[in-house]
PAKESE-403206 format. One record per residue (C-alpha): residue number from 1; chain; x, y, z; residue in one letter. Coordinates in steps of 0.1 Angstrom, whole numbers, plus 5000, padded with zeros to 4 digits. Example, Ala and Ser with C-alpha at 12.3 -4.5 7.8 and 13.67 -1.06 7.14 Angstrom:
residues 2
+------+-------+------+------+------+------+
! resi ! chain !    X !    Y !    Z ! resn !
+------+-------+------+------+------+------+
!    1 !     A ! 5123 ! 4955 ! 5078 !    a !
!    2 !     A ! 5137 ! 4989 ! 5071 !    s !
+------+-------+------+------+------+------+
This chain:
residues 224
+------+-------+------+------+------+------+
! resi ! chain !    X !    Y !    Z ! resn !
+------+-------+------+------+------+------+
!    1 !     A ! 4351 ! 0140 ! 7701 !    m !
!    2 !     A ! 4366 ! 0147 ! 7667 !    s !
!    3 !     A ! 4345 ! 0159 ! 7639 !    e !
!    4 !     A ! 4348 ! 0140 ! 7605 !    h !
!    5 !     A ! 4346 ! 0163 ! 7575 !    q !
!    6 !     A ! 4336 ! 0147 ! 7542 !    s !
!    7 !     A ! 4349 ! 0162 ! 7510 !    p !
!    8 !     A ! 4324 ! 0182 ! 7491 !    a !
!    9 !     A ! 4311 ! 0167 ! 7459 !    r !
!   10 !     A ! 4311 ! 0188 ! 7429 !    p !
!   11 !     A ! 4278 ! 0195 ! 7413 !    h !
!   12 !     A ! 4272 ! 0188 ! 7377 !    h !
!   13 !     A ! 4259 ! 0223 ! 7372 !    s !
!   14 !     A ! 4293 ! 0238 ! 7382 !    e !
!   15 !     A ! 4313 ! 0215 ! 7358 !    s !
!   16 !     A ! 4290 ! 0225 ! 7330 !    r !
!   17 !     A ! 4295 ! 0262 ! 7338 !    s !
!   18 !     A ! 4333 ! 0258 ! 7337 !    h !
!   19 !     A ! 4334 ! 0238 ! 7304 !    a !
!   20 !     A ! 4344 ! 0259 ! 7272 !    a !
!   21 !     A ! 4315 ! 0267 ! 7249 !    a !
!   22 !     A ! 4320 ! 0255 ! 7213 !    p !
!   23 !     A ! 4327 ! 0282 ! 7188 !    p !
!   24 !     A ! 4298 ! 0294 ! 7168 !    e !
!   25 !     A ! 4301 ! 0288 ! 7130 !    p !
!   26 !     A ! 4306 ! 0320 ! 7109 !    p !
!   27 !     A ! 4276 ! 0334 ! 7095 !    r !
!   28 !     A ! 4274 ! 0333 ! 7057 !    q !
!   29 !     A ! 4264 ! 0365 ! 7042 !    e !
!   30 !     A ! 4240 ! 0361 ! 7014 !    q !
!   31 !     A ! 4245 ! 0383 ! 6983 !    l !
!   32 !     A ! 4216 ! 0401 ! 6969 !    t !
!   33 !     A ! 4206 ! 0396 ! 6932 !    p !
!   34 !     A ! 4220 ! 0430 ! 6924 !    a !
!   35 !     A ! 4253 ! 0422 ! 6940 !    e !
!   36 !     A ! 4255 ! 0389 ! 6921 !    k !
!   37 !     A ! 4248 ! 0407 ! 6888 !    s !
!   38 !     A ! 4275 ! 0432 ! 6896 !    l !
!   39 !     A ! 4300 ! 0405 ! 6904 !    m !
!   40 !     A ! 4292 ! 0388 ! 6871 !    r !
!   41 !     A ! 4298 ! 0420 ! 6852 !    r !
!   42 !     A ! 4331 ! 0427 ! 6869 !    l !
!   43 !     A ! 4342 ! 0391 ! 6861 !    t !
!   44 !     A ! 4333 ! 0396 ! 6824 !    e !
!   45 !     A ! 4351 ! 0430 ! 6823 !    v !
!   46 !     A ! 4382 ! 0414 ! 6838 !    l !
!   47 !     A ! 4381 ! 0386 ! 6813 !    r !
!   48 !     A ! 4377 ! 0410 ! 6784 !    f !
!   49 !     A ! 4406 ! 0431 ! 6798 !    a !
!   50 !     A ! 4428 ! 0400 ! 6799 !    d !
!   51 !     A ! 4418 ! 0391 ! 6763 !    f !
!   52 !     A ! 4426 ! 0426 ! 6751 !    m !
!   53 !     A ! 4460 ! 0425 ! 6769 !    a !
!   54 !     A ! 4467 ! 0392 ! 6751 !    l !
!   55 !     A ! 4458 ! 0408 ! 6718 !    l !
!   56 !     A ! 4481 ! 0437 ! 6725 !    m !
!   57 !     A ! 4510 ! 0414 ! 6732 !    v !
!   58 !     A ! 4503 ! 0395 ! 6700 !    a !
!   59 !     A ! 4501 ! 0427 ! 6680 !    a !
!   60 !     A ! 4533 ! 0439 ! 6695 !    t !
!   61 !     A ! 4550 ! 0407 ! 6686 !    a !
!   62 !     A ! 4538 ! 0407 ! 6650 !    f !
!   63 !     A ! 4548 ! 0444 ! 6647 !    s !
!   64 !     A ! 4583 ! 0436 ! 6659 !    a !
!   65 !     A ! 4586 ! 0407 ! 6635 !    y !
!   66 !     A ! 4573 ! 0428 ! 6606 !    a !
!   67 !     A ! 4598 ! 0456 ! 6615 !    a !
!   68 !     A ! 4627 ! 0430 ! 6616 !    w !
!   69 !     A ! 4616 ! 0415 ! 6583 !    r !
!   70 !     A ! 4614 ! 0449 ! 6567 !    t !
!   71 !     A ! 4649 ! 0457 ! 6579 !    a !
!   72 !     A ! 4662 ! 0424 ! 6565 !    q !
!   73 !     A ! 4646 ! 0430 ! 6531 !    v !
!   74 !     A ! 4659 ! 0466 ! 6531 !    t !
!   75 !     A ! 4694 ! 0455 ! 6540 !    s !
!   76 !     A ! 4693 ! 0429 ! 6513 !    h !
!   77 !     A ! 4681 ! 0454 ! 6487 !    i !
!   78 !     A ! 4708 ! 0479 ! 6498 !    f !
!   79 !     A ! 4734 ! 0452 ! 6496 !    a !
!   80 !     A ! 4724 ! 0444 ! 6460 !    l !
!   81 !     A ! 4722 ! 0480 ! 6449 !    e !
!   82 !     A ! 4752 ! 0495 ! 6467 !    e !
!   83 !     A ! 4779 ! 0470 ! 6458 !    r !
!   84 !     A ! 4804 ! 0465 ! 6430 !    p !
!   85 !     A ! 4796 ! 0442 ! 6400 !    f !
!   86 !     A ! 4827 ! 0432 ! 6381 !    v !
!   87 !     A ! 4821 ! 0415 ! 6348 !    g !
!   88 !     A ! 4832 ! 0410 ! 6312 !    l !
!   89 !     A ! 4826 ! 0437 ! 6287 !    e !
!   90 !     A ! 4842 ! 0422 ! 6255 !    g !
!   91 !     A ! 4870 ! 0404 ! 6238 !    v !
!   92 !     A ! 4891 ! 0415 ! 6208 !    t !
!   93 !     A ! 4922 ! 0405 ! 6190 !    f !
!   94 !     A ! 4953 ! 0427 ! 6186 !    e !
!   95 !     A ! 4987 ! 0425 ! 6170 !    q !
!   96 !     A ! 4976 ! 0398 ! 6146 !    g !
!   97 !     A ! 5004 ! 0406 ! 6122 !    d !
!   98 !     A ! 5032 ! 0405 ! 6148 !    t !
!   99 !     A ! 5050 ! 0376 ! 6164 !    p !
!  100 !     A ! 5030 ! 0382 ! 6196 !    n !
!  101 !     A ! 4993 ! 0381 ! 6188 !    p !
!  102 !     A ! 4970 ! 0385 ! 6217 !    r !
!  103 !     A ! 4934 ! 0386 ! 6229 !    a !
!  104 !     A ! 4923 ! 0416 ! 6249 !    v !
!  105 !     A ! 4898 ! 0409 ! 6276 !    v !
!  106 !     A ! 4880 ! 0441 ! 6287 !    e !
!  107 !     A ! 4863 ! 0440 ! 6321 !    y !
!  108 !     A ! 4846 ! 0467 ! 6341 !    r !
!  109 !     A ! 4829 ! 0474 ! 6374 !    n !
!  110 !     A ! 4792 ! 0477 ! 6365 !    f !
!  111 !     A ! 4782 ! 0486 ! 6401 !    g !
!  112 !     A ! 4778 ! 0519 ! 6418 !    k !
!  113 !     A ! 4807 ! 0517 ! 6443 !    i !
!  114 !     A ! 4844 ! 0508 ! 6437 !    p !
!  115 !     A ! 4856 ! 0472 ! 6441 !    a !
!  116 !     A ! 4888 ! 0466 ! 6460 !    s !
!  117 !     A ! 4914 ! 0438 ! 6460 !    g !
!  118 !     A ! 4904 ! 0427 ! 6425 !    a !
!  119 !     A ! 4922 ! 0398 ! 6411 !    i !
!  120 !     A ! 4915 ! 0387 ! 6375 !    l !
!  121 !     A ! 4924 ! 0353 ! 6361 !    t !
!  122 !     A ! 4921 ! 0344 ! 6324 !    v !
!  123 !     A ! 4928 ! 0309 ! 6310 !    v !
!  124 !     A ! 4927 ! 0304 ! 6273 !    a !
!  125 !     A ! 4919 ! 0271 ! 6256 !    l !
!  126 !     A ! 4919 ! 0260 ! 6219 !    a !
!  127 !     A ! 4897 ! 0231 ! 6211 !    d !
!  128 !     A ! 4895 ! 0223 ! 6248 !    g !
!  129 !     A ! 4932 ! 0222 ! 6253 !    k !
!  130 !     A ! 4949 ! 0249 ! 6274 !    r !
!  131 !     A ! 4972 ! 0271 ! 6254 !    i !
!  132 !     A ! 5007 ! 0272 ! 6267 !    a !
!  133 !     A ! 5017 ! 0304 ! 6285 !    d !
!  134 !     A ! 5041 ! 0326 ! 6266 !    m !
!  135 !     A ! 5074 ! 0336 ! 6283 !    p !
!  136 !     A ! 5069 ! 0361 ! 6311 !    n !
!  137 !     A ! 5032 ! 0359 ! 6307 !    e !
!  138 !     A ! 5009 ! 0360 ! 6337 !    m !
!  139 !     A ! 4975 ! 0343 ! 6339 !    t !
!  140 !     A ! 4964 ! 0364 ! 6368 !    s !
!  141 !     A ! 4967 ! 0401 ! 6376 !    v !
!  142 !     A ! 4961 ! 0421 ! 6407 !    s !
!  143 !     A ! 4940 ! 0450 ! 6395 !    a !
!  144 !     A ! 4935 ! 0465 ! 6429 !    g !
!  145 !     A ! 4907 ! 0491 ! 6430 !    v !
!  146 !     A ! 4882 ! 0491 ! 6401 !    l !
!  147 !     A ! 4862 ! 0523 ! 6398 !    s !
!  148 !     A ! 4827 ! 0521 ! 6384 !    p !
!  149 !     A ! 4824 ! 0523 ! 6346 !    g !
!  150 !     A ! 4862 ! 0525 ! 6340 !    v !
!  151 !     A ! 4874 ! 0500 ! 6314 !    p !
!  152 !     A ! 4903 ! 0476 ! 6324 !    h !
!  153 !     A ! 4922 ! 0453 ! 6301 !    f !
!  154 !     A ! 4938 ! 0419 ! 6305 !    f !
!  155 !     A ! 4961 ! 0406 ! 6277 !    y !
!  156 !     A ! 4964 ! 0369 ! 6268 !    t !
!  157 !     A ! 4991 ! 0361 ! 6242 !    y !
!  158 !     A ! 4990 ! 0332 ! 6217 !    f !
!  159 !     A ! 5016 ! 0314 ! 6196 !    p !
!  160 !     A ! 5014 ! 0325 ! 6160 !    v !
!  161 !     A ! 5002 ! 0291 ! 6147 !    d !
!  162 !     A ! 4975 ! 0289 ! 6174 !    t !
!  163 !     A ! 4964 ! 0324 ! 6165 !    y !
!  164 !     A ! 4962 ! 0316 ! 6128 !    k !
!  165 !     A ! 4942 ! 0284 ! 6136 !    s !
!  166 !     A ! 4917 ! 0305 ! 6156 !    v !
!  167 !     A ! 4913 ! 0333 ! 6132 !    v !
!  168 !     A ! 4909 ! 0309 ! 6102 !    t !
!  169 !     A ! 4882 ! 0290 ! 6121 !    g !
!  170 !     A ! 4902 ! 0258 ! 6123 !    k !
!  171 !     A ! 4903 ! 0260 ! 6161 !    a !
!  172 !     A ! 4878 ! 0272 ! 6186 !    r !
!  173 !     A ! 4889 ! 0296 ! 6213 !    l !
!  174 !     A ! 4875 ! 0295 ! 6248 !    m !
!  175 !     A ! 4884 ! 0318 ! 6276 !    l !
!  176 !     A ! 4878 ! 0311 ! 6313 !    h !
!  177 !     A ! 4875 ! 0344 ! 6331 !    v !
!  178 !     A ! 4874 ! 0347 ! 6369 !    r !
!  179 !     A ! 4873 ! 0378 ! 6389 !    a !
!  180 !     A ! 4876 ! 0379 ! 6427 !    e !
!  181 !     A ! 4870 ! 0412 ! 6445 !    y !
!  182 !     A ! 4857 ! 0428 ! 6476 !    k !
!  183 !     A ! 4829 ! 0453 ! 6484 !    g !
!  184 !     A ! 4830 ! 0485 ! 6505 !    a !
!  185 !     A ! 4827 ! 0465 ! 6538 !    g !
!  186 !     A ! 4852 ! 0439 ! 6528 !    g !
!  187 !     A ! 4826 ! 0414 ! 6516 !    e !
!  188 !     A ! 4842 ! 0389 ! 6492 !    p !
!  189 !     A ! 4826 ! 0384 ! 6457 !    f !
!  190 !     A ! 4835 ! 0361 ! 6429 !    c !
!  191 !     A ! 4825 ! 0362 ! 6392 !    y !
!  192 !     A ! 4832 ! 0334 ! 6368 !    t !
!  193 !     A ! 4824 ! 0332 ! 6331 !    e !
!  194 !     A ! 4833 ! 0310 ! 6302 !    r !
!  195 !     A ! 4832 ! 0326 ! 6267 !    v !
!  196 !     A ! 4838 ! 0311 ! 6233 !    s !
!  197 !     A ! 4849 ! 0331 ! 6203 !    s !
!  198 !     A ! 4834 ! 0334 ! 6168 !    t !
!  199 !     A ! 4857 ! 0351 ! 6144 !    i !
!  200 !     A ! 4842 ! 0379 ! 6123 !    v !
!  201 !     A ! 4863 ! 0395 ! 6096 !    r !
!  202 !     A ! 4858 ! 0432 ! 6090 !    r !
!  203 !     A ! 4876 ! 0449 ! 6061 !    v !
!  204 !     A ! 4889 ! 0483 ! 6069 !    s !
!  205 !     A ! 4910 ! 0499 ! 6043 !    g !
!  206 !     A ! 4938 ! 0477 ! 6031 !    r !
!  207 !     A ! 4938 ! 0452 ! 6060 !    s !
!  208 !     A ! 4912 ! 0428 ! 6072 !    a !
!  209 !     A ! 4912 ! 0430 ! 6110 !    e !
!  210 !     A ! 4896 ! 0399 ! 6127 !    p !
!  211 !     A ! 4875 ! 0406 ! 6157 !    t !
!  212 !     A ! 4859 ! 0383 ! 6182 !    v !
!  213 !     A ! 4821 ! 0380 ! 6187 !    a !
!  214 !     A ! 4817 ! 0368 ! 6223 !    v !
!  215 !     A ! 4792 ! 0340 ! 6229 !    n !
!  216 !     A ! 4784 ! 0337 ! 6266 !    r !
!  217 !     A ! 4784 ! 0299 ! 6273 !    i !
!  218 !     A ! 4781 ! 0299 ! 6311 !    f !
!  219 !     A ! 4779 ! 0325 ! 6338 !    t !
!  220 !     A ! 4783 ! 0315 ! 6375 !    e !
!  221 !     A ! 4763 ! 0334 ! 6400 !    a !
!  222 !     A ! 4781 ! 0358 ! 6424 !    d !
!  223 !     A ! 4794 ! 0341 ! 6455 !    i !
!  224 !     A ! 4788 ! 0359 ! 6488 !    y !
+------+-------+------+------+------+------+
C-alpha cells in the first residue's frame, strides 16, 4: 500500500519572518538654543565678511580708476608743458627805399623743447586781394629744427606801388601765417594766425622809417 504525501503548507508566521523590514526613518537631531544662537552668529559673521570683501573690491576698483585718471591728467599736463609752441613774434618793414621792399615776419619757438620739421607759410593780401609773388619768391620755407627762444625770419616782398599804398594807409595789409611742426615724439602741431597791419611812422635822424603795429585778428588753436 503506497503512502500519499501531501505538500506542507507554509505558515504565515514563516512568511512574515522572511519579509524585509522597512527602513527606519533617520532621527532628526534637535539643536539646543545655544547651538542655534551660535549658528546665527556664524551666519552674521559670514555675511559681514562677504560685505567687507565686496567693499574691498569696490575700493580697489575706485583706486585703480583714480590712478588711471591721475596718470591721464599728468600725461596731459606734461604734453602741454614739455612741447614746442611756434608762434608769431612781430612784423616789420625793410628796404622801403629800394626796388624790393619787404615785410619781415619774425617767428619763434616759445616752448621748452625744440620743434622739428617746421614749415612756415606766409600769404600777403592788400585790401583782401592776394599780392602777386615776386620772381623767385617762395611763400613757404622749410625751417627744419626751431630751438626755443631763437628768432627766425620769413621775408615777404611787395611791388613798389603796393608797398607805397600800404605805408601811406591807402591799402590795408593782412598776412596769413601758418606754421606746421612736430614735437619730440613726432606729434604733429599746427599754428595759424591772421594779422593786419597798422602803419606807424617813427622819425629817426633824417629818414622816417615806417614800422608795422601788428593787430591779432584771429588765432586758430593748435591742432593735435
